[in-house]
N, C-alpha and C positions, 0 to 999 in steps of 0.2 A: 581401696581407692588408689588410683595411679598417681604418680608424681604430678603429671600435667593437670589432672582433675583437681588436685590439691593446690594448684597455682604455682607449681614448680616446673621449670623446663627440664625435660629428660636430659641426662648426661650426654655430652657431646654435641648438643645443639646450641645455637646462639642464645644468649640470655635475653630476658625480657627488657625491652626499652621502657623509657619513661612513658606513662600513660598520656594519652591525648586529652585536651581540655573539653572536647565534645566528641561524641561518637561519630565514626565514619564507617563506611561499608567497603569491604574488599570485594570489588565487583567482578573479579575473575580469579578463581583458584581451582586447583585440581586436588581435592582432598584424598582421592583414591590413587594418586600416582606416587610411586616411590622413586627415589634418586639413588642410583647405585645399589648397594646392598642394604641401605638403611631402610628400616621399616617405616611405613606411614604412621602418623599419629592416629589413634582412634578418633572418630569424628567428634565424640563428646569432649575428648581432651583438647583437640584442636580448637573447638569453639570456646571452651572454657579459658584457654590461654589468651586467645584473641580478645575475648570480652574483657579480660582483666586489664587490658591496656587501651580500651576504648574502641575496639572493633567487634561489635556484638553480632554483626550480620555479614553473610557472604553470599556470593553467587557461585554455585558449583557448576562447572562447565564440562560438558561431555565432548569427546573428540572422536568417538566411534560408537557402534551400536551398544556394546557392553557398557562403556563409560556413560553413555547417555541414559541407559536404563538405570544405572546406579545413581546418577544424578537425580532422576525423578524420585526414586525410592528414598534417597537421603533427604530430599526436600520435603517429602511427605512425612518423614519421621522426625524432622527437626524444624520447628517454626522459625528459627533464625536463618534458614537456608531457602533459597529459591534456585531453580534449575535452568540451565541452558542445554539444548540438545542439538547435535549436529554431527556431520562427518568432517573431520579436519581435512584441509586441502591435500595433505600428503596421504591421507587414507583413500581419497577418491581414485587415484590411478591404480592402486592395489586392488580395489574392488572391481574396477573396470576390467582389469586383466582377467579376473575370475568370472566375469560376466554377471556380477552381482550388484553393480552400482545402482541401477534403477530400483531393485528390490530393497536395497538398503535405504535409499531415499524415501521410499514408501513407508518403511519402518520408522524413520525419523519423523515423518508426518504423523504417524500413529502415536508416537510418544509425545509429540508436541500437543496433540489434542487430548492426551490421556488424563491430564491433571491441570488444575488451575495454579499449581505450584511451578509449572513451566512458564517462565516469564520471557524466555528468549530462544531464538534460533541461532546457534553459534557454538563453537567457533568455526566459521566457514571463511572462505576467501581464496587467496592465491599465494603460492609459495614457490619462488624461483630458486631458492637456496638448496632445498633438499630434493626437489623434483625437477628433472631436466625437461627438455622440450618434448620428449615422448609422452610426458604426462599432462601437457598443457590442455589438450582437448577435454580430458576427463575432469581436470580441475575446473575448467570454465563451465562445463555442463553442470557439475555439482554446485558450484557457486551460484549460478543462475537459478537453479532449482531451490536453493536455500533462500535466496532473496525473494523469489516469488512466494515461497511458503510463509516467510515473515510478513509479507504484505497481505497475503490471503487470510492469515490467522490473527493479524494484529499483534504480533510478537516483536520484541526488540531484536534487531539484527546485530550480531556480534562478529566483527570481521578480524580475521588474521591476515596480515599483509606483510610478506617478507620479500623484499627486492622486486615488488610488483606494483608500485604506486600507480603508475599511469593506467595499467590494465584494470586494476581494481576500480578506479574512477570511471573508466570507460564502461565496464559492465554495469555499474550502478546507474550511470546515465542512460544506458540502453534499456535496462529492465525497469528502472524507477526505484528511488530510495523509499524504504518504509517510513512511517511517521517517526519512528525512534530507531536510531542506530548508533553503535559504539565502535570506534576504531580502537580495538584492543591492543594494549602494549604499543602505543603510538611510537613509530620509529622514523618519522619523516622530519623534514626541516620546517621552517616557518612558512615557506611558500606552500608546501603540501598541507600544513595545518590549515591555512586559510582556505585552500581548495575543499578540504573536508568540511570545515565550518560553514562554508557557503552552501553546502549540500545538506546541512542540518545535523551534522555529527556531534556527538559528545566524544571528546578525546580522553582516553584513559592512559595514565602514566604509571609505569612500573618502576622497579628498583633501578632500571637502566638510567633513569634521570640523575642518579647519584654517581654514576661512573665518570671518571676524570675525562675520558675521551668523548663525552656526550654533549659537547658545547652546542651543536646544532639542535639537539633535542631540547635542551634548556631554553634555547631561543624560541622554539615552537611553543613551549609551555608559557613563555612570557606573552605571546601574542594571543593566546586563547582567552576568551572572556571568562570571568569568574564563574558564570553560570553554565559553562560547558565543559568543565574539567572534572575528571573522575580519577580515582586511585585504585590500584590493584597490586596483587603480588605475582600472578601467574605461577604461584607456588605449585611444586617445589623448586621452580626455576627462578632466575633473574633476581637473586638475593641482593638487597641494597648494601652499599658500603656502610659500615666497615666489615661486613661479613660476606662480601662477594666471593663466590665459589663454594659456599656452604649451602645447606638445605634451607630453602625459603619456607615460610609459613605465614599465615595471616597475622599472627601476633607481631610480625616485623613491619607491618604497614606504617606505624608511627615514624620509623626512620625515613621512609619515602615522603610522608606528608611534611615532616619538618624540612626536608630538603626542598620540596616544592614551595613551601612558604618562603624560605630564604631566597630561592631563585626569583620568585614573583614579587617579593617585597610585601607579601600579605601578612596581616595579623594572623597568628596561628589559629586562634579560636574562630575567627571569621572564615578562614579557609576550611576548617573542619565542618562548620555549619553548612557551608556551600557544598562541599563534597557529599555530605549526607543528603541534603535536599536534591542535589543534581542526580544522585544515583536513583532516588525514588522516581524522579521525573523520567530518567532514561529507561527504567525498567518497569514502568507502568503503575507506580504507586507504592505505598508502604507495605511492609510485611514484618512478621516477627512480633 
Protein backbone atom coordinates (compact mmCIF):
# COMPACT_ATOMS: atom_id res chain seq x y z
CA UNK A 1 0.00 0.00 0.00
CA UNK A 2 1.39 3.40 -0.95
CA UNK A 3 1.65 6.29 1.51
CA UNK A 4 -1.14 8.17 -0.31
CA UNK A 5 -3.51 5.20 -0.30
CA UNK A 6 -2.84 4.89 3.42
CA UNK A 7 -3.90 8.51 3.88
CA UNK A 8 -0.44 10.05 4.03
CA UNK A 9 0.84 12.63 1.58
CA UNK A 10 4.06 11.56 -0.19
CA UNK A 11 7.20 13.30 1.02
CA UNK A 12 7.83 16.67 -0.59
CA UNK A 13 4.21 17.52 -1.32
CA UNK A 14 1.99 19.97 0.62
CA UNK A 15 0.32 18.46 3.65
CA UNK A 16 -3.36 17.63 3.98
CA UNK A 17 -5.59 20.59 4.89
CA UNK A 18 -8.43 20.42 7.37
CA UNK A 19 -11.34 18.47 5.86
CA UNK A 20 -14.40 20.31 4.61
CA UNK A 21 -17.72 20.02 6.47
CA UNK A 22 -19.53 18.79 3.34
CA UNK A 23 -18.19 17.13 0.18
CA UNK A 24 -17.38 19.20 -2.91
CA UNK A 25 -16.17 18.31 -6.41
CA UNK A 26 -12.91 19.33 -8.07
CA UNK A 27 -14.50 20.14 -11.41
CA UNK A 28 -11.25 20.52 -13.36
CA UNK A 29 -8.04 18.57 -12.87
CA UNK A 30 -5.35 16.82 -14.89
CA UNK A 31 -4.44 13.65 -13.02
CA UNK A 32 -2.20 12.56 -15.89
CA UNK A 33 -0.06 15.70 -16.06
CA UNK A 34 3.29 15.99 -14.28
CA UNK A 35 4.98 19.15 -13.07
CA UNK A 36 8.70 19.35 -13.70
CA UNK A 37 10.43 16.10 -12.78
CA UNK A 38 7.88 15.20 -10.11
CA UNK A 39 5.88 12.06 -10.80
CA UNK A 40 2.10 12.23 -10.93
CA UNK A 41 0.24 10.49 -8.12
CA UNK A 42 -1.37 7.22 -9.07
CA UNK A 43 -5.07 7.81 -9.74
CA UNK A 44 -6.18 5.68 -6.79
CA UNK A 45 -3.81 7.57 -4.50
CA UNK A 46 -4.92 10.99 -5.74
CA UNK A 47 -8.58 10.06 -5.24
CA UNK A 48 -7.97 8.59 -1.78
CA UNK A 49 -6.18 11.72 -0.57
CA UNK A 50 -8.82 14.09 -1.92
CA UNK A 51 -11.67 12.00 -0.51
CA UNK A 52 -10.03 12.10 2.92
CA UNK A 53 -10.50 15.91 3.07
CA UNK A 54 -13.98 16.09 1.54
CA UNK A 55 -13.31 16.05 -2.20
CA UNK A 56 -14.53 12.60 -3.25
CA UNK A 57 -15.23 13.32 -6.94
CA UNK A 58 -13.34 14.96 -9.79
CA UNK A 59 -13.71 15.89 -13.45
CA UNK A 60 -10.67 14.71 -15.41
CA UNK A 61 -10.02 17.05 -18.32
CA UNK A 62 -8.27 16.19 -21.59
CA UNK A 63 -6.24 18.71 -23.58
CA UNK A 64 -5.16 16.64 -26.58
CA UNK A 65 -6.04 13.32 -28.19
CA UNK A 66 -3.89 11.21 -25.89
CA UNK A 67 -5.05 13.01 -22.76
CA UNK A 68 -8.70 12.87 -23.82
CA UNK A 69 -8.52 9.11 -24.43
CA UNK A 70 -6.84 8.74 -21.03
CA UNK A 71 -9.61 10.77 -19.41
CA UNK A 72 -12.29 8.48 -20.84
CA UNK A 73 -10.47 5.33 -19.75
CA UNK A 74 -9.89 6.73 -16.26
CA UNK A 75 -13.52 7.74 -15.87
CA UNK A 76 -14.64 4.27 -16.93
CA UNK A 77 -12.28 2.68 -14.39
CA UNK A 78 -13.13 4.94 -11.42
CA UNK A 79 -16.74 5.79 -10.50
CA UNK A 80 -15.58 8.96 -8.72
CA UNK A 81 -14.38 10.40 -12.04
CA UNK A 82 -16.10 11.77 -15.12
CA UNK A 83 -14.31 12.94 -18.24
CA UNK A 84 -14.05 16.02 -20.43
CA UNK A 85 -12.49 15.66 -23.88
CA UNK A 86 -11.09 18.36 -26.17
CA UNK A 87 -8.16 19.95 -27.93
CA UNK A 88 -6.67 22.75 -25.85
CA UNK A 89 -6.60 26.06 -27.76
CA UNK A 90 -2.80 25.97 -27.85
CA UNK A 91 -2.94 22.49 -29.36
CA UNK A 92 -5.10 23.58 -32.29
CA UNK A 93 -2.48 25.66 -34.18
CA UNK A 94 0.09 22.86 -33.85
CA UNK A 95 -2.34 20.38 -35.37
CA UNK A 96 -3.33 22.85 -38.08
CA UNK A 97 0.33 23.25 -39.10
CA UNK A 98 0.51 19.48 -39.52
CA UNK A 99 -2.72 19.37 -41.52
CA UNK A 100 -4.32 17.23 -38.81
CA UNK A 101 -6.75 19.59 -37.05
CA UNK A 102 -9.98 18.42 -38.68
CA UNK A 103 -9.07 14.75 -38.20
CA UNK A 104 -8.28 15.45 -34.55
CA UNK A 105 -11.61 17.21 -34.09
CA UNK A 106 -13.35 14.17 -35.56
CA UNK A 107 -11.55 11.97 -33.04
CA UNK A 108 -12.66 14.22 -30.18
CA UNK A 109 -16.24 13.76 -31.37
CA UNK A 110 -15.75 10.00 -31.44
CA UNK A 111 -14.42 10.07 -27.87
CA UNK A 112 -17.26 12.30 -26.71
CA UNK A 113 -19.75 9.78 -28.10
CA UNK A 114 -17.86 6.74 -26.85
CA UNK A 115 -18.98 6.66 -23.22
CA UNK A 116 -21.65 8.04 -20.94
CA UNK A 117 -18.75 8.85 -18.59
CA UNK A 118 -17.89 11.76 -20.88
CA UNK A 119 -19.87 14.63 -19.40
CA UNK A 120 -18.11 17.57 -21.06
CA UNK A 121 -16.37 18.95 -24.13
CA UNK A 122 -13.36 20.89 -22.93
CA UNK A 123 -11.10 22.43 -22.26
CA UNK A 124 -11.46 24.46 -25.41
CA UNK A 125 -11.44 28.19 -26.02
CA UNK A 126 -8.95 30.90 -26.93
CA UNK A 127 -5.49 31.73 -25.62
CA UNK A 128 -3.67 34.91 -26.62
CA UNK A 129 -0.86 34.39 -24.10
CA UNK A 130 0.96 31.36 -25.50
CA UNK A 131 -0.24 31.53 -29.11
CA UNK A 132 0.39 34.59 -31.28
CA UNK A 133 -1.69 36.06 -34.10
CA UNK A 134 -0.52 33.38 -36.51
CA UNK A 135 -2.54 30.81 -34.52
CA UNK A 136 -5.75 32.81 -34.23
CA UNK A 137 -7.57 31.26 -37.17
CA UNK A 138 -6.85 27.69 -36.04
CA UNK A 139 -7.88 28.45 -32.48
CA UNK A 140 -11.15 30.02 -33.55
CA UNK A 141 -11.92 27.15 -35.94
CA UNK A 142 -11.28 24.62 -33.18
CA UNK A 143 -13.24 26.58 -30.59
CA UNK A 144 -16.27 26.89 -32.85
CA UNK A 145 -16.16 23.18 -33.61
CA UNK A 146 -16.08 22.32 -29.90
CA UNK A 147 -18.98 24.66 -29.10
CA UNK A 148 -21.03 23.11 -31.88
CA UNK A 149 -20.12 19.62 -30.63
CA UNK A 150 -21.21 20.40 -27.07
CA UNK A 151 -24.51 21.71 -28.40
CA UNK A 152 -25.04 18.74 -30.71
CA UNK A 153 -24.27 16.07 -28.10
CA UNK A 154 -25.76 17.91 -25.10
CA UNK A 155 -22.44 17.95 -23.25
CA UNK A 156 -21.20 20.64 -20.89
CA UNK A 157 -18.81 23.09 -22.55
CA UNK A 158 -15.63 23.85 -20.56
CA UNK A 159 -13.85 27.01 -21.70
CA UNK A 160 -10.22 28.04 -21.36
CA UNK A 161 -9.89 31.81 -21.73
CA UNK A 162 -6.55 33.56 -21.44
CA UNK A 163 -6.31 37.19 -22.51
CA UNK A 164 -9.23 36.69 -24.89
CA UNK A 165 -12.38 37.69 -22.97
CA UNK A 166 -14.10 39.67 -25.72
CA UNK A 167 -13.33 37.15 -28.45
CA UNK A 168 -14.59 34.25 -26.35
CA UNK A 169 -17.91 36.00 -25.80
CA UNK A 170 -18.13 36.94 -29.47
CA UNK A 171 -17.70 33.34 -30.61
CA UNK A 172 -20.24 32.13 -28.07
CA UNK A 173 -22.74 34.73 -29.24
CA UNK A 174 -22.19 33.79 -32.87
CA UNK A 175 -22.36 30.02 -32.44
CA UNK A 176 -24.80 29.93 -29.52
CA UNK A 177 -24.10 28.79 -25.98
CA UNK A 178 -24.91 25.21 -24.95
CA UNK A 179 -27.41 24.60 -22.18
CA UNK A 180 -24.52 24.09 -19.73
CA UNK A 181 -21.14 25.78 -19.86
CA UNK A 182 -18.32 26.48 -17.43
CA UNK A 183 -15.75 29.26 -17.52
CA UNK A 184 -12.80 27.26 -16.25
CA UNK A 185 -10.30 28.98 -13.96
CA UNK A 186 -12.22 32.22 -14.18
CA UNK A 187 -9.75 35.07 -14.71
CA UNK A 188 -11.85 38.15 -15.40
CA UNK A 189 -13.19 41.02 -13.34
CA UNK A 190 -16.71 41.65 -12.06
CA UNK A 191 -17.90 43.11 -15.38
CA UNK A 192 -16.73 40.06 -17.31
CA UNK A 193 -18.28 37.80 -14.67
CA UNK A 194 -21.64 39.48 -15.22
CA UNK A 195 -21.29 39.10 -19.00
CA UNK A 196 -20.67 35.36 -18.59
CA UNK A 197 -23.47 34.96 -16.07
CA UNK A 198 -25.87 36.73 -18.42
CA UNK A 199 -25.09 34.01 -20.96
CA UNK A 200 -25.80 31.20 -18.50
CA UNK A 201 -22.30 30.32 -17.33
CA UNK A 202 -21.12 28.66 -14.19
CA UNK A 203 -17.92 30.36 -13.00
CA UNK A 204 -15.19 28.08 -11.72
CA UNK A 205 -12.61 29.48 -9.31
CA UNK A 206 -9.16 28.01 -8.77
CA UNK A 207 -6.27 28.62 -6.38
CA UNK A 208 -5.67 31.97 -8.08
CA UNK A 209 -8.45 33.43 -5.94
CA UNK A 210 -6.10 33.07 -2.94
CA UNK A 211 -3.27 35.09 -4.55
CA UNK A 212 -2.53 38.50 -3.04
CA UNK A 213 -2.63 40.25 -6.43
CA UNK A 214 -6.08 38.86 -7.36
CA UNK A 215 -8.34 41.60 -5.98
CA UNK A 216 -10.37 41.90 -9.19
CA UNK A 217 -10.89 38.14 -9.27
CA UNK A 218 -12.20 38.18 -5.70
CA UNK A 219 -14.60 40.96 -6.70
CA UNK A 220 -15.86 38.75 -9.52
CA UNK A 221 -16.39 35.96 -7.01
CA UNK A 222 -18.47 38.30 -4.83
CA UNK A 223 -20.86 39.22 -7.66
CA UNK A 224 -21.51 35.62 -8.70
CA UNK A 225 -24.76 34.14 -7.35
CA UNK A 226 -24.28 31.27 -4.91
CA UNK A 227 -25.89 28.84 -7.36
CA UNK A 228 -23.43 29.63 -10.17
CA UNK A 229 -20.02 29.17 -8.52
CA UNK A 230 -17.77 26.12 -8.80
CA UNK A 231 -14.33 25.23 -7.46
CA UNK A 232 -11.38 23.54 -9.16
CA UNK A 233 -7.68 22.93 -8.91
CA UNK A 234 -6.45 22.81 -12.52
CA UNK A 235 -3.95 20.47 -10.87
CA UNK A 236 -1.02 20.18 -11.02
CA UNK A 237 -1.07 23.96 -11.62
CA UNK A 238 -2.40 27.06 -9.79
CA UNK A 239 -1.75 25.80 -6.28
CA UNK A 240 -3.51 27.91 -3.64
CA UNK A 241 -1.73 29.86 -0.93
CA UNK A 242 0.18 29.11 1.21
CA UNK A 243 1.62 26.54 -1.21
CA UNK A 244 1.75 28.68 -4.35
CA UNK A 245 4.50 27.45 -6.67
CA UNK A 246 4.32 23.84 -5.49
CA UNK A 247 2.45 20.95 -7.11
CA UNK A 248 -1.32 21.18 -6.88
CA UNK A 249 -3.69 18.25 -6.31
CA UNK A 250 -7.38 17.79 -5.64
CA UNK A 251 -6.75 17.29 -1.93
CA UNK A 252 -5.84 21.00 -1.71
CA UNK A 253 -9.33 22.15 -2.79
CA UNK A 254 -10.31 22.91 0.85
CA UNK A 255 -7.79 25.78 0.90
CA UNK A 256 -9.51 27.42 -2.05
CA UNK A 257 -13.01 26.76 -0.71
CA UNK A 258 -12.20 28.37 2.62
CA UNK A 259 -10.77 31.42 0.84
CA UNK A 260 -13.92 31.61 -1.28
CA UNK A 261 -16.16 31.48 1.78
CA UNK A 262 -14.16 34.23 3.47
CA UNK A 263 -14.23 36.41 0.34
CA UNK A 264 -17.97 36.01 -0.16
CA UNK A 265 -18.93 36.08 3.51
CA UNK A 266 -20.62 32.69 3.16
CA UNK A 267 -21.05 30.06 5.82
CA UNK A 268 -18.50 27.38 4.93
CA UNK A 269 -20.87 24.43 5.02
CA UNK A 270 -23.50 26.33 3.04
CA UNK A 271 -20.94 27.15 0.37
CA UNK A 272 -19.77 23.53 0.24
CA UNK A 273 -23.31 22.28 -0.25
CA UNK A 274 -23.84 24.82 -3.01
CA UNK A 275 -20.59 23.89 -4.77
CA UNK A 276 -21.53 20.22 -4.67
CA UNK A 277 -25.03 20.82 -6.06
CA UNK A 278 -23.83 23.36 -8.62
CA UNK A 279 -21.26 20.95 -10.04
CA UNK A 280 -23.89 18.27 -10.55
CA UNK A 281 -26.10 20.83 -12.29
CA UNK A 282 -23.24 22.08 -14.45
CA UNK A 283 -22.12 18.59 -15.48
CA UNK A 284 -25.47 16.96 -16.10
CA UNK A 285 -26.31 15.18 -12.86
CA UNK A 286 -24.76 13.09 -10.09
CA UNK A 287 -22.07 10.44 -10.45
CA UNK A 288 -19.94 8.26 -8.23
